[in-house]
N, C-alpha and C positions, 0 to 999 in steps of 0.2 A: 441783782439777784443770778441765780446761776442758771442757762439753761438746765431742760429736766430729762433727763438722762432718758435715754431711747431704747426701752430694755428688748425692743425688736428688732434690729439694726435693718434699715430700707423698709418695714414695714409689713415684712415680708420673713415665713421661713420656708421658703419657695428657693431650691437652688439645683445648679445645672449637676452635681453630683456628688457620691455618699464623702468624699474630701472633702470641700466644701461647702457643707453640713454637719458635717465634723468640726470643722474649725466655726462654724459661728456658734455650733453648743459651746466651744473652750469660752469663744467670746461673751452669748448670754449668760455664762455663767460667771465670767468675771461682772458683768454689769448687776448682776445679782447681787455681789457682794459689795458694789460700788451704791448704788441703788444704798442698801441695809445700814452698812457704814460709810456716809458720802465725806467725813474724815480726813483725807491721804493721810495725814500724817502717824491715826492711829491707825487705819491697815498696814500703813508700814511697818512699822511697831510688833502688829500681829502677824506679822509675815515672820518674823522672826522665833515668833515665837514658834506656831505650824511649820513649819520647814524641816522642825525636828521635830515632829511629834507623826508619826507611823500614821494612827489613829486619822486625823483630822488630814494629812495627805489621801488618804481612803475614801473617808469623804466627801474631799474635791473631786477626787472619781466619779463619786455617786452622784453626785449636782452635773458632772458635766453628761454619762451617761443617762441621764432623764433629759436633760435636754437634748438633747442627737435623737429618743428614740421620740420627744412630740418631732421635730425637724422629721425622722422616716417620714411619719406617719402624716405628715405633711402633704411630702414627698413621692406622697404611696409605695417606699420602701426602694422609692426611683425605679419600681418596676417599668412604666413607659417608655424608657432609655433603654431599656435594657431588652426590649420588646423586639424593637427598633435593629438591637445593633448584630 
């Protein structure tokens, strides 16, 4: 049996910078897709479809944005690090 997918890599939403937070958001969005459709062959086949559909691509962007908003909130919008700058 395959190892379960860790939906929050490292079990933490805390990142040192907004850039790293955005990268984590993208990774988490990809993990959502993998958890929803665990069959890699099916995901690969579907990629051909959504890559040509502007609406689906926008929806992917919205998923990443939702993940990023969660990460940003967990990081107090990186205000703590900005105060010391």
